[in-house]
C-alpha positions in Angstrom: 0.0 -0.2 0.0 1.4 3.4 -0.9 1.9 6.0 1.6 -1.0 8.1 0.1 -3.3 5.3 0.6 -2.5 4.8 4.2 -5.5 6.2 6.4 -4.7 8.9 8.9 -7.4 8.0 11.3 -6.7 5.6 14.1 -7.8 2.0 13.1 -10.6 0.7 15.4 -9.8 -2.3 17.6 -11.8 -5.3 19.2 -12.1 -3.2 22.4 -13.9 -0.6 20.3 -16.3 -3.0 19.2 -16.9 -4.0 22.8 -17.6 -0.3 23.5 -20.0 0.1 20.7 -22.0 -3.0 21.8 -22.4 -1.3 25.1 -23.6 1.9 23.3 -26.0 -0.1 21.2 -27.5 -2.1 24.1 -31.2 -1.3 24.2 -31.4 0.4 20.9 -30.1 -2.4 18.3 -31.7 -5.6 18.0 -29.6 -8.5 19.1 -30.2 -10.6 15.9 -30.3 -14.4 16.4 -27.6 -16.9 15.2 -29.8 -19.5 13.5 -28.6 -23.1 12.8 -29.7 -24.3 9.4 -30.2 -28.1 8.9 -30.9 -27.7 5.2 -27.7 -25.8 4.4 -25.5 -28.0 6.7 -26.8 -31.2 4.9 -26.1 -29.6 1.5 -22.6 -28.3 2.4 -21.3 -30.8 4.9 -20.4 -28.1 7.3 -22.5 -26.8 10.4 -23.9 -23.8 8.8 -25.3 -21.0 10.8 -27.2 -17.8 9.7 -26.8 -14.2 11.2 -30.1 -12.7 9.7 -29.3 -8.8 9.9 -32.6 -8.7 8.0 -34.2 -8.6 11.4 -32.3 -5.6 12.6 -33.9 -2.2 13.0 -34.5 -0.7 9.5 -33.9 -4.0 7.9 -30.2 -4.2 7.8 -26.9 -4.1 10.0 -26.1 -0.3 9.0 -28.2 0.8 12.1 -25.5 -0.6 14.3 -22.6 1.6 12.9 -24.7 4.7 12.3 -26.1 4.9 15.9 -22.5 4.3 17.4 -21.2 7.1 15.4 -24.0 9.4 16.1 -24.5 8.8 19.8 -21.0 10.2 20.4 -21.8 13.7 18.7 -21.9 16.1 21.6 -25.3 17.3 22.7 -24.3 20.9 21.7 -23.5 20.0 18.1 -26.6 18.0 17.4 -28.9 20.6 16.5 -27.1 21.0 13.1 -27.8 17.5 12.3 -26.0 15.0 10.1 -25.5 14.2 6.3 -24.9 10.9 4.8 -24.5 9.4 1.4 -26.3 6.1 0.5 -28.1 3.9 -1.8 -30.6 3.0 1.0 -29.5 0.9 4.0 -27.1 3.4 5.6 -29.5 6.0 4.8 -32.4 4.3 6.7 -29.9 3.5 9.6 -28.7 7.2 9.9 -32.2 8.3 9.7 -33.4 6.1 12.5 -30.4 6.9 14.6 -31.2 10.6 13.9 -35.0 10.1 14.9 -33.9 8.5 18.2 -31.3 11.2 19.2 -33.7 14.0 18.0 -31.4 15.1 15.2 -32.3 16.5 11.6 -30.8 14.3 8.8 -30.0 15.0 5.1 -29.3 11.9 2.9 -27.8 12.0 -0.5 -29.1 9.1 -2.4 -29.0 8.1 -6.2 -31.9 8.6 -8.3 -31.9 4.9 -9.0 -31.9 3.7 -5.5 -34.9 1.5 -4.9 -38.2 3.4 -4.3 -38.7 1.5 -1.1 -35.5 2.6 0.5 -36.1 6.3 -0.5 -39.6 6.2 0.9 -38.6 4.6 4.2 -35.6 7.0 4.5 -38.3 9.9 4.2 -40.9 8.2 6.5 -38.3 8.2 9.4 -38.1 11.9 9.0 -34.9 12.5 6.9 -34.6 15.0 4.0 -33.5 13.2 0.8 -31.5 14.7 -1.8 -31.0 12.9 -5.3 -28.3 12.7 -7.6 -26.9 10.7 -10.5 -24.5 8.1 -10.1 -22.9 8.5 -13.4 -22.6 12.3 -13.7 -22.6 13.6 -10.0 -20.1 13.3 -7.3 -22.2 12.3 -4.2 -19.3 13.1 -1.7 -19.0 16.7 -3.0 -22.8 17.1 -2.8 -23.0 16.0 0.7 -19.8 18.0 1.7 -21.5 21.2 0.3 -24.7 20.6 2.2 -22.7 19.8 5.4 -20.6 23.0 5.1 -23.8 25.1 4.5 -25.7 23.9 7.3 -22.8 23.1 9.9 -23.8 19.4 9.9 -21.7 16.5 10.8 -20.9 14.0 8.0 -21.7 10.5 8.9 -19.6 8.2 6.4 -21.2 4.8 5.3 -18.2 2.8 6.1 -14.8 4.4 6.2 -15.1 5.6 9.9 -13.6 3.9 13.0 -17.0 4.4 14.9 -18.9 3.1 11.9 -16.7 -0.1 11.6 -16.7 -0.7 15.3 -20.6 -0.7 15.2 -20.9 -3.0 12.4 -18.3 -5.2 14.3 -20.9 -6.0 17.0 -22.4 -8.4 14.3 -19.3 -10.4 14.7 -19.2 -9.9 18.2 -22.6 -11.5 18.7 -21.7 -14.2 16.5 -18.6 -15.4 18.5 -20.5 -15.0 21.8 -23.4 -17.1 20.5 -21.3 -19.8 19.3 -19.2 -19.8 22.5 -22.5 -20.5 24.3 -22.7 -23.7 22.1 -19.1 -24.6 22.9 -18.1 -23.6 19.3 -15.8 -21.2 17.5 -16.2 -20.2 13.9 -14.2 -21.7 11.2 -15.5 -19.3 8.5 -17.5 -16.2 8.6 -18.8 -14.9 5.3 -20.2 -11.3 5.0 -21.1 -9.2 2.0 -19.0 -5.9 1.1 -19.5 -2.6 -0.4 -16.9 -0.3 1.3 -15.9 -3.1 3.7 -17.2 -1.6 7.1 -19.0 -4.7 7.9 -16.4 -7.4 7.0 -13.7 -5.1 8.7 -15.9 -4.8 12.1 -16.5 -8.6 11.9 -13.0 -9.4 11.4 -11.8 -7.5 14.4 -14.4 -9.2 16.7 -13.9 -12.9 15.3 -10.2 -12.9 14.9 -9.6 -11.8 18.6 -11.5 -15.1 19.8 -10.7 -17.4 16.8 -7.4 -16.1 15.0 -7.6 -19.2 12.8 -11.0 -18.3 11.4 -11.3 -17.6 7.8 -13.4 -14.3 7.2 -14.4 -13.9 3.6 -15.6 -10.8 1.6 -18.4 -11.6 -0.7 -19.1 -9.3 -3.6 -21.2 -9.1 -7.0 -19.2 -10.1 -10.1 -17.9 -7.1 -11.8 -17.8 -5.3 -8.5 -15.0 -7.5 -6.9 -12.8 -4.6 -5.9 -11.8 -6.1 -2.6 -10.6 -9.3 -4.1 -8.4 -7.4 -6.7 -7.3 -5.1 -4.1 -6.1 -8.2 -2.0 -4.2 -9.5 -5.1 -2.7 -6.2 -5.8 -1.9 -4.8 -2.4 -3.7 -1.3 -3.2 -7.2 -0.2 -3.3 -8.5 -1.0 -6.8 -11.5 0.8 -8.3 -14.6 -0.8 -10.0 -14.9 0.0 -13.8 -18.5 1.1 -13.7 -20.6 2.8 -11.0 -23.6 0.7 -11.5 -24.6 -2.4 -13.3 -25.6 -5.0 -10.7 -29.0 -5.2 -9.0 -27.1 -5.7 -5.6 -27.6 -2.0 -5.2 -26.4 -2.2 -1.5 -22.8 -3.2 -2.7 -21.8 -0.8 -5.3 -19.1 1.4 -3.6 -16.5 2.4 -6.1 -13.5 1.1 -4.0 -12.6 -0.5 -0.6 -12.3 2.2 2.1 -8.9 3.3 3.2 -9.4 2.3 6.7 -11.5 -0.8 6.1 -8.7 -2.1 3.6 -6.0 -1.3 6.1 -7.9 -3.7 8.3 -9.2 -6.5 5.7 -5.9 -6.5 3.9 -4.1 -7.7 7.2 -6.6 -10.1 8.8 -9.0 -11.0 5.8 -7.4 -11.1 2.4 -10.0 -13.8 0.9 -13.1 -13.1 -1.3 -15.6 -14.6 -3.4 -17.9 -13.2 -6.2 -21.3 -14.3 -7.7 -23.1 -13.1 -10.6 -26.6 -11.4 -10.5 -28.3 -14.6 -11.7 -26.5 -16.5 -8.7 -27.8 -14.1 -6.3 -31.3 -14.2 -7.6 -31.2 -18.0 -7.1 -30.0 -17.3 -3.4 -32.8 -14.7 -2.8 -35.2 -17.4 -4.1 -33.6 -19.9 -1.9 -33.7 -18.1 1.2 -37.5 -17.5 0.6 -38.2 -21.2 -0.4 -36.0 -23.1 2.1 -34.9 -20.7 4.8 -38.3 -18.8 5.1 -36.4 -15.5 5.1 -36.7 -12.4 2.7 -33.3 -11.1 1.7 -32.5 -8.3 -0.6 -30.0 -9.1 -3.4 -27.2 -7.2 -1.8 -28.0 -9.1 1.5 -27.7 -12.5 -0.2 -24.3 -12.4 -1.8 -22.7 -14.3 1.0 -25.4 -16.9 0.9 -25.2 -17.2 -2.9 -21.4 -17.7 -2.5 -22.1 -20.6 -0.3 -24.6 -22.2 -2.5 -22.6 -21.8 -5.4 -19.6 -23.7 -3.9 -17.2 -20.6 -3.6 -16.5 -20.7 0.1 -15.0 -24.1 0.5 -16.8 -24.9 3.8 -16.6 -28.7 4.1 -16.7 -29.7 7.8 -16.2 -27.1 10.7 -18.5 -24.2 11.6 -19.5 -21.7 9.1 -21.6 -18.4 9.6 -23.2 -16.6 6.7 -24.3 -13.0 7.3 -27.6 -12.1 5.7 -26.8 -8.5 5.8 -30.2 -6.7 4.6 -33.9 -7.3 3.7 -35.0 -4.2 2.1 -36.1 -5.5 -1.2 -38.9 -3.9 -3.2 -41.8 -6.2 -4.4 -40.9 -6.1 -8.3 -37.3 -7.0 -7.5 -38.2 -9.8 -5.2 -40.7 -11.3 -7.5 -38.2 -11.3 -10.4 -35.9 -13.3 -8.4 -38.5 -15.7 -7.4 -39.4 -16.1 -11.1 -35.7 -16.4 -12.2 -35.2 -19.9 -10.9 
């Protein structure tokens, strides 16, 4: 990694994940860790699911947003917060802002699912649209923040966001420990990498031998390419997959500094394979999962994770799917 790519912010630690868990207590849902007989029989491993589809706002994103925002001093909250998101971080920030009594502005792409835009507004946030191909969302958000004196809440590349998302991994290792187990593999979806970086911090402390795998849509495998090259690679296009939650242009500087050291492994699946996973989750697991939330599951179903034997955990990171997309997935198999 070149000097220009090394983040200046301090890297979060497993102890920061512990502190985030204390802040989230009573606000975030402690989602269950669910053993799946059907996936275990299919793969030859003991497979558990972590359904963040059941989290407040329907995805893991509330964890990081609340952990970041609850630490904003009371005297600074009146000016509010600004965030960029295609939908799940948007809803997490909006929900956290509502709880904390803060105004929120979310910069969202025009092609974000209507369900996510509508729910963000319903939580009380102001939505500002932009075009993924012709406009810079970060520049728009910075201008709004400067005008209003608001605080930026990044979607992934922030130590407090990463620590909050890491509580997913903390709950996984705690719940497995109650069963007398440690994970051999934890697979999680990645856009900018905040979730998988946080999970790795929590998991590797308890199970340093465990494999933590980044799962990405084909064509948006910037983490896999970055692991191979040692520098943060960019995706060629800003869109082109229906996994709208996973289309960040490049891994975060902070997240990659963590994942390149303690993750280093990735899997990719096509949209068609993700659609089959969404359908499988509905038919066999009785769960509603959005495409971006089903990429790790698709990686398992398509044999990309090499999980024969041992204890594997698949994180279902979100369930915010509109009826049209969901119906299309059900009909695609």
